[in-house]
Structures are given as structure tokens and as C-alpha cells.
C-alpha positions in Angstrom: -21.7 -7.2 -16.8 -18.8 -6.7 -14.4 -16.5 -5.8 -17.2 -19.0 -3.4 -18.8 -19.9 -1.6 -15.5 -16.5 -1.8 -13.7 -17.5 -4.5 -11.2 -20.6 -2.9 -9.4 -22.2 -4.5 -6.3 -23.8 -7.9 -6.6 -27.3 -6.4 -6.3 -26.7 -4.1 -9.2 -25.4 -6.9 -11.3 -28.4 -9.1 -10.5 -30.8 -6.2 -11.4 -28.9 -5.6 -14.7 -29.0 -9.2 -15.6 -32.8 -9.5 -14.8 -33.5 -6.4 -17.0 -31.2 -7.6 -19.8 -33.3 -10.8 -20.0 -36.8 -9.5 -19.3 -36.7 -6.2 -21.3 -34.1 -6.8 -24.0 -34.6 -10.5 -24.4 -30.8 -11.3 -24.1 -30.9 -15.1 -23.4 -27.4 -15.3 -22.0 -28.5 -13.5 -18.9 -31.5 -15.7 -18.1 -29.8 -18.0 -15.6 -27.6 -15.5 -13.9 -30.6 -13.1 -13.5 -32.3 -15.7 -11.2 -29.5 -16.5 -8.8 -29.1 -14.8 -5.4 -26.7 -11.9 -4.8 -24.6 -14.0 -2.4 -24.2 -16.6 -5.1 -22.9 -13.9 -7.4 -20.2 -13.0 -4.9 -19.4 -16.7 -4.6 -19.0 -16.9 -8.4 -16.7 -13.8 -8.3 -14.5 -15.7 -5.8 -14.1 -18.7 -8.0 -10.7 -19.4 -9.7 -12.2 -19.3 -13.2 -13.6 -15.8 -12.6 -10.4 -14.7 -11.0 -8.3 -15.9 -13.9 -10.5 -13.8 -16.3 -11.1 -10.7 -14.3 -8.0 -10.3 -12.2 -7.2 -6.6 -11.8 -3.9 -5.2 -10.6 -3.2 -1.6 -9.6 0.3 -0.2 -9.5 1.7 0.8 -6.2 1.5 4.5 -5.7 4.7 6.1 -4.5 4.6 8.5 -1.6 7.4 10.6 -0.3 8.0 10.0 3.4 10.8 11.6 5.4 12.8 8.8 7.0 14.6 11.1 9.4 14.2 14.6 10.6 17.5 16.5 10.2 17.4 19.4 12.5 18.9 20.4 15.8 16.9 19.2 18.8 15.3 21.8 20.9 16.7 21.1 24.4 15.3 24.1 26.3 18.5 24.2 28.3 18.1 20.6 29.6 20.8 17.9 29.2 20.1 14.5 27.6 19.3 15.8 24.1 21.9 14.0 22.1 23.1 14.4 18.6 24.3 11.2 16.9 26.8 11.5 14.1 28.4 8.7 12.0 31.8 9.6 10.6 33.7 7.6 8.0 37.3 7.0 9.1 39.3 5.0 6.6 39.3 3.1 3.3 40.9 -0.3 2.7 41.2 -1.6 -0.9 38.7 1.0 -2.1 36.0 -0.1 0.4 34.8 2.0 3.3 35.1 -0.1 6.4 35.6 1.9 9.6 32.9 4.2 10.9 32.9 6.1 14.1 29.6 6.9 15.8 29.7 10.0 18.0 27.0 10.8 20.5 27.1 14.4 21.8 24.9 15.9 24.5 23.8 19.2 23.1 23.8 21.1 26.4 26.9 19.8 28.2 28.8 18.9 25.0 29.7 15.5 26.6 30.9 13.3 23.8 31.0 9.5 23.5 32.7 7.8 20.5 
């Protein structure tokens, strides 16, 4: 029933099983139509059920901006800094020295 109806709620499965047995005389639903809804959820949590009905959904990608590259709006006040990373030198084809500059946008005070 779960496979046919895309795993509906336990009450719906119980009702479908009861109808399948009483109206359509499908004997395989006789026992499951008489158990409680909570027991249906217990059966769904069992390892045997999980091995048969395990369902995986691929991760959906979402574009998220990691940083915001724009000039800060300082409104004429100091303490709005811009941080730059500058590559300085190569050694044996590998980049190895970086300088980090912090510049106050208003006073133009720079720390390297």
C-alpha cells in the first residue's frame, strides 16, 4: 500500500487495507487491516521495512553568496575597513607568500 500510494499517513493505510479485505476480498490485507495505526508506524520503522522501502532524495543545490564584494558605506565615519589579500611571490611554482592589507576607507590608514 505504501508503494502504491506514495507512503500516505498510517490512518489512510489502515483504511485502505480494511477496504481491500472487506470490499475486494484481498486476503493478504486481512491481518494488517486489523492492527492499530501506531503499530503501522512501528512496522514502518523496522529494519526489514526500511531495507525494502528506503527512499533517498538528491541534495538540491542552492546558490548562496559567500561574500558581498562591494565598497562599504561609511557615511564619513572611520572604522570601515577594506581587507585585501595580495599574492607576493612564487617558490618552485607554488604560491606561498600572501600579504593581507587592512585599509580604513575614510582615513586611508593602512596596516599590512
